[in-house]
GUDO-818359 format. One record per residue (C-alpha): x, y, z; residue in three letters; residue number from 1. Coordinates in nm, 4 decimals. Example, Ala and Ser with C-alpha at 12.3 -4.5 7.8 and 13.67 -1.06 7.14 Angstrom:
<rs>
((1.2300, -0.4500, 0.7800), ALA, 1)
((1.3670, -0.1060, 0.7140), SER, 2)
</rs>
This chain:
<rs>
((0.0181, -0.0093, -0.0134), MET, 1)
((0.2813, 0.2393, 0.1183), ILE, 2)
((0.4665, 0.1201, -0.1996), LYS, 3)
((0.1841, 0.2138, -0.4363), ASN, 4)
((0.1224, 0.5186, -0.2729), LEU, 5)
((0.5061, 0.6285, -0.2911), LEU, 6)
((0.4873, 0.5196, -0.6422), TYR, 7)
((0.1784, 0.7528, -0.7253), SER, 8)
((0.3512, 1.0352, -0.5664), LEU, 9)
((0.6642, 0.9969, -0.7982), PHE, 10)
((0.4505, 0.9919, -1.1014), LEU, 11)
((0.2713, 1.2884, -0.9777), PHE, 12)
((0.5864, 1.5006, -0.9684), GLN, 13)
((0.7145, 1.3549, -1.2846), LEU, 14)
((0.3858, 1.4957, -1.4423), VAL, 15)
((0.4155, 1.8225, -1.2493), PHE, 16)
((0.7421, 1.8827, -1.3507), SER, 17)
((0.6781, 1.8194, -1.7202), ALA, 18)
((0.3851, 2.0252, -1.7302), PHE, 19)
((0.5641, 2.3094, -1.5685), ALA, 20)
((0.8504, 2.2637, -1.8179), GLN, 21)
((0.5828, 2.2959, -2.1106), VAL, 22)
((0.4104, 2.5856, -1.9565), LYS, 23)
((0.7455, 2.8050, -1.9469), ASN, 24)
((0.8097, 2.7235, -2.2851), GLU, 25)
((0.7303, 3.0287, -2.4867), PRO, 26)
((0.5638, 2.9994, -2.8236), GLU, 27)
((0.7350, 3.0906, -3.1202), VAL, 28)
((0.6106, 3.1714, -3.4582), LYS, 29)
((0.6679, 3.3744, -3.8149), ILE, 30)
((0.4423, 3.6557, -3.8695), ILE, 31)
((0.3695, 3.8336, -4.2080), PHE, 32)
((0.2059, 4.1568, -4.2804), ASP, 33)
((-0.0670, 4.1946, -4.5538), SER, 34)
((0.0474, 4.2496, -4.9199), PHE, 35)
((-0.1457, 4.2934, -5.2292), PRO, 36)
((-0.2401, 4.0416, -5.5011), LEU, 37)
((0.0524, 4.1029, -5.7064), GLU, 38)
((0.3702, 3.9440, -5.6156), LYS, 39)
((0.5122, 4.1752, -5.3698), SER, 40)
((0.8945, 4.2304, -5.3793), ARG, 41)
((0.8796, 4.3619, -4.9945), ASN, 42)
((0.7165, 4.1870, -4.7403), ILE, 43)
((0.7228, 4.2960, -4.3609), ASN, 44)
((0.7444, 3.9846, -4.0898), ALA, 45)
((0.8682, 3.9191, -3.7653), ALA, 46)
((0.9559, 3.6676, -3.5301), VAL, 47)
((0.7139, 3.6362, -3.2313), VAL, 48)
((0.8125, 3.5083, -2.8755), VAL, 49)
((0.5489, 3.4697, -2.6315), ARG, 50)
((0.6693, 3.4405, -2.2835), LEU, 51)
((0.4919, 3.3119, -1.9746), GLU, 52)
((0.4271, 3.5654, -1.7171), ASP, 53)
((0.7522, 3.6763, -1.5235), GLY, 54)
((1.0160, 3.5428, -1.7900), TRP, 55)
((1.2034, 3.7594, -2.0072), HIS, 56)
((1.4272, 3.7331, -2.3374), ILE, 57)
((1.7359, 3.9335, -2.4339), TYR, 58)
((1.8208, 4.2279, -2.6599), TRP, 59)
((2.1125, 4.2333, -2.8738), ARG, 60)
((2.3239, 4.3418, -2.5781), ASN, 61)
((2.2029, 4.1443, -2.2900), PRO, 62)
((2.3401, 4.3656, -2.0095), GLY, 63)
((2.4769, 4.2058, -1.7064), ASP, 64)
((2.3258, 3.8607, -1.7472), SER, 65)
((2.1902, 3.6458, -2.0255), GLY, 66)
((2.3349, 3.6016, -2.3979), MET, 67)
((2.2222, 3.7940, -2.7104), PRO, 68)
((1.9218, 3.6745, -2.9142), THR, 69)
((2.0451, 3.5911, -3.2337), SER, 70)
((1.8516, 3.4729, -3.5556), PHE, 71)
((2.0089, 3.2342, -3.8442), GLU, 72)
((1.7597, 3.2546, -4.1539), PHE, 73)
((1.7858, 2.9471, -4.4177), ILE, 74)
((1.6019, 3.1046, -4.7134), LEU, 75)
((1.5167, 3.0122, -5.0629), PRO, 76)
((1.7068, 3.0746, -5.3382), GLU, 77)
((1.7391, 3.4471, -5.4649), ASN, 78)
((1.5382, 3.5545, -5.1452), VAL, 79)
((1.7028, 3.7857, -4.8763), LYS, 80)
((1.6061, 3.9345, -4.5564), VAL, 81)
((1.6952, 4.2447, -4.3930), SER, 82)
((1.9016, 4.2543, -4.0517), GLU, 83)
((1.6555, 4.2098, -3.7463), ILE, 84)
((1.5409, 4.5378, -3.6045), LYS, 85)
((1.5523, 4.5868, -3.2609), TRP, 86)
((1.2790, 4.7152, -3.0592), ILE, 87)
((1.3567, 4.9501, -2.7688), VAL, 88)
((1.4334, 4.6935, -2.4851), PRO, 89)
((1.3160, 4.7103, -2.1182), LYS, 90)
((1.5595, 4.7333, -1.8189), ILE, 91)
((1.5384, 4.4420, -1.5538), PHE, 92)
((1.7006, 4.4616, -1.2426), GLU, 93)
((1.8269, 4.1744, -1.0211), PHE, 94)
((2.0035, 4.2157, -0.7379), GLU, 95)
((2.1733, 4.5191, -0.8335), GLY, 96)
((2.2437, 4.3972, -1.1765), TYR, 97)
((2.0850, 4.5366, -1.5117), ALA, 98)
((2.0048, 4.3763, -1.8088), SER, 99)
((1.8110, 4.4348, -2.1447), TYR, 100)
((1.5622, 4.2469, -2.2862), GLY, 101)
((1.1578, 4.1670, -2.3485), TYR, 102)
((0.8880, 4.0211, -2.1562), GLU, 103)
((0.5216, 3.9295, -2.2136), ASP, 104)
((0.5370, 3.9249, -2.6315), VAL, 105)
((0.8534, 3.9937, -2.7848), ALA, 106)
((0.8573, 4.0998, -3.1626), VAL, 107)
((1.1442, 4.0896, -3.3892), PHE, 108)
((1.0748, 4.2757, -3.7095), PRO, 109)
((1.2668, 4.2058, -4.0607), PHE, 110)
((1.1913, 4.2461, -4.4092), ASN, 111)
((1.1725, 3.9938, -4.7064), ILE, 112)
((1.2984, 4.0913, -5.0290), TYR, 113)
((1.2668, 3.9200, -5.3568), MET, 114)
((1.4162, 3.9916, -5.6988), PRO, 115)
((1.2076, 4.1292, -5.9840), GLU, 116)
((1.2038, 3.7972, -6.1909), ASN, 117)
((1.1288, 3.5826, -5.8957), PHE, 118)
((0.8636, 3.3217, -5.9791), ILE, 119)
((0.7944, 3.0850, -5.7256), GLN, 120)
((0.4270, 3.0995, -5.6021), ASP, 121)
((0.5108, 3.0063, -5.2339), GLU, 122)
((0.8030, 3.0655, -5.0117), ILE, 123)
((0.9146, 2.9092, -4.6726), THR, 124)
((1.1290, 3.1167, -4.4464), ILE, 125)
((1.3076, 2.9110, -4.1770), GLU, 126)
((1.4866, 3.0697, -3.8569), VAL, 127)
((1.7107, 2.9169, -3.6052), ASN, 128)
((1.6455, 3.1359, -3.3062), LEU, 129)
((1.9335, 3.1236, -3.0086), LYS, 130)
((1.8706, 3.3025, -2.6816), SER, 131)
((1.8257, 3.2551, -2.3263), LEU, 132)
((1.5231, 3.3282, -2.1090), ILE, 133)
((1.4931, 3.4024, -1.7371), CYS, 134)
((1.3177, 3.4134, -1.4354), LYS, 135)
((1.4079, 3.3314, -1.1133), ASP, 136)
((1.6543, 3.1017, -1.3230), VAL, 137)
((1.7623, 3.1084, -1.6631), CYS, 138)
((1.7828, 2.8363, -1.9340), LYS, 139)
((1.8657, 2.8049, -2.2722), PRO, 140)
((1.6349, 2.8591, -2.5378), PHE, 141)
((1.6917, 2.7431, -2.8997), ASN, 142)
((1.3841, 2.7045, -3.1672), GLN, 143)
((1.3788, 2.6048, -3.5148), LYS, 144)
((1.0841, 2.7548, -3.6545), ILE, 145)
((0.9607, 2.8373, -4.0274), ASN, 146)
((0.6743, 3.0136, -4.1776), GLY, 147)
((0.5317, 2.9785, -4.5410), THR, 148)
((0.3324, 3.2236, -4.7561), ILE, 149)
((0.1810, 3.2130, -5.0733), ARG, 150)
((0.2612, 3.4880, -5.3430), LEU, 151)
((0.0025, 3.4399, -5.5907), ASP, 152)
((-0.2975, 3.5563, -5.3752), GLU, 153)
((-0.3595, 3.8354, -5.1787), MET, 154)
((-0.2836, 3.8034, -4.8147), TYR, 155)
((-0.4445, 3.9872, -4.5348), ILE, 156)
((-0.2858, 3.9403, -4.1928), ALA, 157)
((-0.5133, 3.8750, -3.8702), SER, 158)
((-0.5855, 4.1915, -3.6589), LYS, 159)
((-0.3673, 4.0436, -3.3864), ALA, 160)
((-0.0621, 4.0146, -3.6163), ASP, 161)
((-0.1137, 4.3510, -3.8015), SER, 162)
((-0.1446, 4.5253, -3.4465), ASP, 163)
((0.1966, 4.3527, -3.3221), LEU, 164)
((0.3575, 4.4546, -3.6266), LEU, 165)
((0.2165, 4.8056, -3.5986), PHE, 166)
((0.3304, 4.8446, -3.2383), SER, 167)
((0.6833, 4.6877, -3.2929), ALA, 168)
((0.7516, 4.9421, -3.5841), TYR, 169)
((0.6194, 5.2444, -3.3567), THR, 170)
((0.8702, 5.1269, -3.0945), ASN, 171)
((1.1905, 5.1237, -3.3172), LEU, 172)
((1.4723, 5.3884, -3.2275), PRO, 173)
((1.4521, 5.6429, -3.5308), VAL, 174)
((1.7422, 5.8227, -3.6959), LYS, 175)
((1.8382, 6.1031, -3.4930), ASN, 176)
((1.7450, 6.4374, -3.6475), ASP, 177)
((1.6179, 6.6328, -3.3340), LYS, 178)
((1.9112, 6.6172, -3.0872), LEU, 179)
((2.2617, 6.7769, -3.1037), LYS, 180)
((2.5017, 6.5520, -2.9440), LEU, 181)
((2.8331, 6.6098, -2.7995), HIS, 182)
((3.0309, 6.3310, -2.6559), ALA, 183)
((3.3547, 6.3648, -2.4280), LYS, 184)
((3.5995, 6.1208, -2.2860), ASN, 185)
((3.6756, 6.1055, -1.9438), PHE, 186)
((3.8806, 5.8120, -1.7214), SER, 187)
((3.5762, 5.6812, -1.5739), ASP, 188)
((3.2895, 5.7945, -1.7784), SER, 189)
((3.1721, 5.9851, -2.1293), VAL, 190)
((2.9749, 6.2770, -2.0732), LEU, 191)
((2.7159, 6.3210, -2.3616), ILE, 192)
((2.5779, 6.6531, -2.3991), ASN, 193)
((2.2248, 6.6865, -2.5360), ILE, 194)
((2.0410, 6.9860, -2.6704), SER, 195)
((1.7560, 7.0250, -2.9271), SER, 196)
((1.5472, 7.2970, -3.0847), GLU, 197)
((1.2798, 7.0699, -3.1172), ILE, 198)
((1.2393, 6.8784, -2.7974), ILE, 199)
((1.1917, 7.0770, -2.4783), LYS, 200)
((1.4887, 6.9726, -2.2502), ILE, 201)
((1.3212, 7.1022, -1.9334), ASN, 202)
((1.0546, 6.8462, -2.0098), LYS, 203)
((1.2841, 6.5548, -2.0022), ILE, 204)
((1.1893, 6.3241, -1.6807), LYS, 205)
((1.4543, 6.0665, -1.7698), ASN, 206)
((1.7102, 5.9691, -2.0279), VAL, 207)
((1.9169, 5.6578, -2.0720), HIS, 208)
((2.2000, 5.5436, -2.3121), PHE, 209)
((2.1734, 5.1754, -2.4022), ILE, 210)
((2.5081, 5.0554, -2.5905), PRO, 211)
((2.4947, 4.8195, -2.8711), TYR, 212)
((2.7925, 4.6549, -2.7322), GLU, 213)
((2.8230, 4.4886, -2.3807), ASN, 214)
((3.1593, 4.5223, -2.1711), GLY, 215)
((3.2394, 4.8841, -2.2018), ILE, 216)
((2.9840, 5.0827, -2.0253), PHE, 217)
((2.8157, 5.0097, -1.6831), LYS, 218)
((2.4828, 4.8389, -1.7190), ASN, 219)
((2.2639, 5.0208, -1.4727), SER, 220)
((1.8744, 5.0798, -1.4020), VAL, 221)
((1.9295, 5.4785, -1.3633), VAL, 222)
((2.2079, 5.6916, -1.5455), GLN, 223)
((2.2603, 6.0444, -1.3561), ASN, 224)
((2.2095, 6.3442, -1.5708), PHE, 225)
((2.1487, 6.7160, -1.4991), THR, 226)
((1.9997, 6.9806, -1.6769), VAL, 227)
((2.1181, 7.3267, -1.7190), SER, 228)
((1.8994, 7.5626, -1.9299), GLY, 229)
((1.8679, 7.4393, -2.2659), SER, 230)
((2.1387, 7.1636, -2.2091), GLU, 231)
((2.1386, 6.8114, -2.0667), LEU, 232)
((2.4327, 6.6504, -1.9535), VAL, 233)
((2.4143, 6.2569, -1.9101), LEU, 234)
((2.6790, 6.0457, -1.7668), THR, 235)
((2.7298, 5.7176, -1.8984), ALA, 236)
((2.9991, 5.5118, -1.6570), GLU, 237)
((3.2428, 5.3018, -1.7981), PHE, 238)
((3.2600, 4.9128, -1.6870), ASP, 239)
((3.5452, 4.9011, -1.4577), PRO, 240)
((3.6960, 4.6031, -1.6564), PHE, 241)
((3.5943, 4.7604, -1.9898), LYS, 242)
((3.7262, 4.5744, -2.2816), THR, 243)
((3.8382, 4.8670, -2.4884), LYS, 244)
((3.8711, 5.2129, -2.5536), VAL, 245)
((3.5906, 5.3839, -2.7852), LEU, 246)
((3.6220, 5.6386, -3.0354), ASP, 247)
((3.2487, 5.6172, -3.1194), THR, 248)
((2.9426, 5.6041, -2.9174), LEU, 249)
((2.7014, 5.3562, -3.0795), ASN, 250)
((2.3716, 5.2557, -2.9387), GLY, 251)
((2.0137, 5.3984, -2.8525), ILE, 252)
((1.9518, 5.6985, -2.6533), LEU, 253)
((1.5902, 5.6695, -2.4828), VAL, 254)
((1.4176, 5.9987, -2.3637), ILE, 255)
((1.0782, 5.9812, -2.1482), ASP, 256)
((0.9022, 6.3501, -2.1426), LEU, 257)
((0.6592, 6.4659, -1.9615), ASN, 258)
((0.4600, 6.7545, -2.1463), SER, 259)
((0.1220, 6.9066, -2.1368), GLU, 260)
((-0.0096, 6.6593, -2.3839), GLU, 261)
((0.1343, 6.4082, -2.1069), GLY, 262)
((0.3944, 6.1256, -2.0767), ASN, 263)
((0.5767, 5.9998, -2.3904), SER, 264)
((0.8814, 5.8075, -2.5104), ARG, 265)
((1.1470, 5.8860, -2.7851), LEU, 266)
((1.4285, 5.6699, -2.8862), ALA, 267)
((1.6966, 5.7598, -3.1083), PHE, 268)
((2.0148, 5.5671, -3.2860), GLU, 269)
((2.3173, 5.7078, -3.1726), VAL, 270)
((2.6757, 5.6978, -3.3937), ASN, 271)
((2.8682, 5.9855, -3.2030), GLN, 272)
((3.2331, 6.0712, -3.2157), LYS, 273)
((3.3885, 6.0686, -2.8725), ILE, 274)
((3.6104, 6.3624, -2.8111), GLU, 275)
</rs>
């Protein structure tokens, strides 16, 4: 009797463990945006990762923990894709360490390109995704996925997929044409002077520089900045064990504004020479 009870408990633990593992495994798929009946030469698409509550996946620079999410495409002949377009990441903090990534639904947009003389009526895009997902613990997350779409008939994306793509594109960093930047190198940090004739500097409530490359700057949830008149000075601290000396600042600048119209967020690509 006791032996049977112990065996039943053992089976229950196995089933519960298997269920927990399945539940924690994200759902991954490729989605396509709508395109007209004529064979389109440029299709918007994205890899979508749906995560369980509390789990997150990483940006191109993971920060203090994790690993960069990477994508390897396997394509039909003569079909090309753009690089992944990286949405502005969220900053996660755990025991004083900061990392960059996404929770809930992570969307990684890309574009599919086909030549003018492309005659296939159907294409299949395959992707090898490699990353790490974390909650209280981290585990490898590697997936092979594919998506097939016909080119000889009009494709109408579902509202859910269309909304995901629209939201993703509105949350991409944009080329900087609104800020004047000046970066100066000091022994322990880079000071970034920010001014603008378009953005009201005194309405900025928070600003953060997130580098594309890891291991050079200190990853932090909060970066110090001061506002003096029409200029803001942001301090980007070096990692004490930085891997190299920079001559150019590469990353994104995320600005939170508090204006009469309400709160808003802007994100700009940064490619600024350091003096």
